[in-house]
Structure formats: C-alpha cells, structure tokens
N, C-alpha and C positions, 0 to 999 in steps of 0.2 A: 839298575843294570843299563848301561849305555848301549845303543845300537852298534857302536864301533866294537865294543867288547864282545857283543853277541856274534858279530861277523867273525871276529878272531876265533871264537870257540867253534863256530860252524865249519870254518876252514880246517881247524885241527881235527874235528870229528870226521870230516870227509877224508883228509889225508892220512889220519891215524899215525902221524909222524910230525913231531915239532919242527924238525929241520926243514922238511918239505913244505910244511905250512908257512913257516917264516919266509922261505923263498917265494912262495906264491903271493904272500902279502907284502913282499918287498921290505922286510924289516929284519932286524937281528933276532937271533933265537932267544937270548936272555930276556929282553923286554916282553916277548910273546909269552914265555914261560911265566913271568911275573903276572901278566894280565890274567892268564888262566887261573893261577893260584889265588889271585885277589877275587876273581869271580866266584871261585869255590868258597872262599871265606865269606863273601857277601851273601851267598845263597845258603851257606851253612850245610852244604852237602858235597860229597866227592863226585866229580864228573868223569874222571879218568882213572883207569887202573894202570898204573905205571909199572914198568918192568917188562922184560921180554923184548922181543924184536919189534913188536908193534903195539902201539897204544890201544887199549880197549875202553869202551864206554861202560860206565856203570849204568844201572837201571835209570837213575836220575839223569845221567848224561844222555841216554837214548831219548828220554822224554823231552829234555830241553832241545835236543837236535830236531825232533819232530815239530815241537811248538815254535821253536826259534825260526825254522824255515818258513812256517806259516806266517809268523809275525813280519818277517822281512818281505815276503811276497805281498802281504797286505800293505806294508809301508810303501813299497815301490809302486803298487797299483794306485795308492792314494796320491803319491807325488805326480804320477802320470795324469790322473784326473784333475788335480789342481792346475796343472799346466795346460789342460785342454779347455777349461771353462772359458767360455766366450769365443771359442774357435769353432766355427760351424763346419768347416770342411777339412779339418786336420785333427789328428789325434790317433789314439790306439784303442781298439775295442778288444777286450779279453773275453773269450768264449770257451766254455767247457763242453765237451762232447765225448761220446764213445767213438771207438775206431770205425764201426760200421756207419754211424750217422755222419761222422766227419768225412768219410769217403764218398758219401752219396748226397744226402739232403743239404748238409752244411756247405759242401763244395758248390752246389748249385746256387744257394743263397748268396754266398760271399762273392762268387764270380759275377752274378747279376748285379749285386750292389756295387762292386768295384767299377763297373761301367758308368755308374751315376756319380760315384764319389771316389775317384782314383787316388786322392791324396790321403785317405784314411787307411791306416794300417790295422792289422789284426794280430792278436796273440791267441793261438788256438792250443788249448790244453786238453789232450786226449787221454783217456784211460777207460777203465771199465765203468759200469753204471754207478757203482758205489762211489768211486773217486769223483766222478762228474757231479754227483749230488752233493758230496761233501764240500767241493769247491764252491758250489752255489750257496750252500747253507752258511759257509764261513766268509762269504763276500769276497772270495779270492778271484772271482770272475764277474764281469758285468751281467752276463746272462748265460744260460746253458741249455742244451738240449737234453731232455729227460724223457724216459719211457715209463708209462704206467705199468704196474701200480706205483703211484707216487702221490704223496700228500700235497696237493696243490693249494691248500687253503692259505698258506702264508705268501703265496706268489701271484703275480700277474702272469698270464700265460697266453700263448697263441697255439692253437692246434695246427700242426704242420702236416701230419700224414697219418692215415690208417694203413697198416700193412699186416698181411696174414703171417701166421706161423707156418713153418714147413720144415723140411729136412734137407740136409746136404749129405749126399752119399756118392759113392763111386759112380762114375758115368756108366760102367757096365754092371752095376748092381741090379738084381732082379726087380727091385722097386722102381728103378729108373726106366727100365725097359717096358714095364707093364703099361705105363701111361706117360705121355710126354709132358703133362702139366701137373697132375695131382696124385696123391696117394691117400687111401682111406686109413683112418686112425687105427682100425682093427688090424691092418696089415703090419703094424709095428709090433705086434705081439711076439715076444721071444727075440726081437731084434735088440742088440746092445745099443743103448741110447746114451747120448752125451747131452746134458742139460745145463742151462746157465746156473751159476753158483749163487747169484743174488737171491736172498731168501724170499723177498716179496714176489719176485718173478717165479721162483720155484713153487710157492704156494698157489699162485694164479694158474700156472701150468698144470699142477697136480689136480686142481679142481676140474680143469678141462679134460685132462687125460682120464680122470675117473669116470667120465661119461661113456667112454668107449674102450678104455684100456685099463680096467681096474688093477690088473696085474701086469707089471712091466719090468723090464730088465734095464736098470739104470747102471751103466758101466762107468761113467765119468761125469764129474762136475767141472765146468770151466768158467773162467773169468773173461778170457779173450777168445773170440771165435778164431782169430788168425792162428793162435797158438796150437789149436788141435786139428787144423785142416789136414795135417800129415796123417793123423790117425784115421780119418775118414778115407783118405786116398789109399791107405793100406788095407782098407776094408775091415778094420777092427770093429767099427760100429757106424751109426749115423748120428749126425748132429741136429738137434732141434734148434732152429734159428729163425729169425724173421727174414722177410724177403730181401732186406737191404744187405744181408750177408753175401748175396750173390756178387757184390762188388769185389770180393776177395778171391773168387774161385776161377780156376782155369777150366772152361767147359769141356776140354778134352779129358780132364781128370775127374771132375766132380760135377754133379747135377743137383739142381734145386727142384723140389716138388712141393707144392702147396698141400698141406694136410686138410682133408675134408671129412665129412661124415663123423663127427661134426667139425666144422672149421672154427678157427679162433683168431681174433684180430688183436693187434696191439697199437695203441696210439702214441705218437710222439708229439712233444710240446716244446716250444721255446719258452723258457720261464726266467723271471727275474724277481728278486725280492720285492714284495709289495711296499710301496712308499719310499724306496731308495732313491736318492738323488743321482740322476744319470748325467753323464757328460753330454754335450751336444752331439758328439759323434755317435755315442751309444743310442741316444734318443732317435737320431736319424735312422740308424739301422733298425731299431725296433719298429718305427713307423713304416719303414720299407717292407719289412717282413709281414706286417699286418695287411699291407695292400698287395703283396705278392700272391699270385694265384696258386702257388704251390700248396698252401694250407687249406684251400677250399675243399669242402667235403663233396664227394660225388655220390 
C-alpha cells in the first residue's frame, strides 16, 4: 500500500463522498474510484459501504482510517525530524499535553524557551490524558506532559510540578462560602461529584476518597474539564479537579477550593521515550526544561 493511496482513502473517509474527495485532491473522480477499488482488492477487505446519499465505512474501513491517520502523522513527523538534523536553532518540536496543562505549565515553559530560541516552532497536540499518553507511546510527539498514575519505566522524565486535588463549584456554593481556600473531604458527603474518566486516575482518587468519604455520590465522569464547567455553573454538582483547572474558570461564576483532611497531590512530568533519537531542537528544549526552576520541588 502506497502512502499516496492511503492519503486518497483518508480523504474519501473524511469527506464520505467521492466527488468532494476528488475535488479536494484536485483529481478526476474515475481515477480516484479506481484507486480505492484497487486498495480494497490489495487488502482483501471492503472499506466502503456504497449506496445511499453518503458513503459509509465498514469496520475495516474505520480501522484503516484510524491507523492510516497515525501512520501519516508519524511519517510527517519523521520527515520534519530528518530535515532538522544538524540544525541547532531551527526546527519544530511536537508536544502532547492535556488542556489544563497546556493552558498553564506548558504555556509558561514554551514562552520562556521562545525567548532563548525564537526560531524554533512548536506543534502542540492537546487532548485528554489518555490521548496524550497514546501519542507519546506511539512516538507521534517528541515528548509529552503526563500526570501520574503513569508507568514511567519506559521513559526519561522531568518532574514539573506537584499540585493538589480540589473542587470547582459555583462561586455562591455553600462550600465556597465556608472557607476561602479549602474544603474538608467529609464535607463532600452527599454532594453530586464529577470525576475524571481515566481509569488509573479514578482508581487513585477512589483510594484517597475512601479514607474520608467511603460513600459518595458520583454524578458524572468527564474527559475534559472544560466540557463540564457549565454543569458546575448551574449548580448540578462539583468537579474534582487539580489546581491547574483554575485556568479555565471565571472567578465570578466558579470557585476552586483545595480538598484537605486528608489532602491529595498529583505530580506532572515531561516525558519522552527512553533511548529515542531527538532532533537538536527537541534536545535543546529538553535541556532547557531540566534547568528551568519550574520543576523544582518545594
């Protein structure tokens, strides 16, 4: 299977229409149709369900769309890295991050680094914790910010920050009015809670909550803090989130309170695959972060 043919298929899969895909690829429709048919024959499986107003992907087609996208991303990243070898102050660094980490700690690091190396560009891929980890594991990024619990054994890593877990609630919520900074864990009894969806974080949180809140009302699981702020603003429940989530809130609508008695912390790391060959630009950024005071423990 040629990369050119894979690009053809991914365009058809995205457009779900041969005519629109051909226009986007600047080619005639019949040759594109033949290329897709030849790809199906080569692979020995149907990729498209034809008929109806819109093309549909078969199960094999959906699988190829997912893997094909990853393959092209890896190829493009490899081409970028090859072009950067031997260039000390030029190039592009790809970073994986979550929304909260991207809005806070990563922004600080990139802004400070940009002052020392203004010609180096960045490609920042944000998603939830699982997406960030997958990009790192599949070598789709040079390095990424990850939150524990995370298996760090296959990686080189730099501790960036320790931050406490807390809640986001309405600014006029009774929990926000009782104390300007903290809330005791037992005060969350019977309060509808919204917890992160990532299983490893859920397990870690549940072990901690079990110390002071053996029975709890879990109302919602979320992948993106930003997506559920509206629920907290409406007073439907409170969000369990780390301190960096404050970057998303309007203090007039929501308040952050650190949970205590007992408290719980989470560590953030910048990680890269151990032993991977890094471009000079990526190596320069890695060294910069190692020396930057942000990750120093207090």
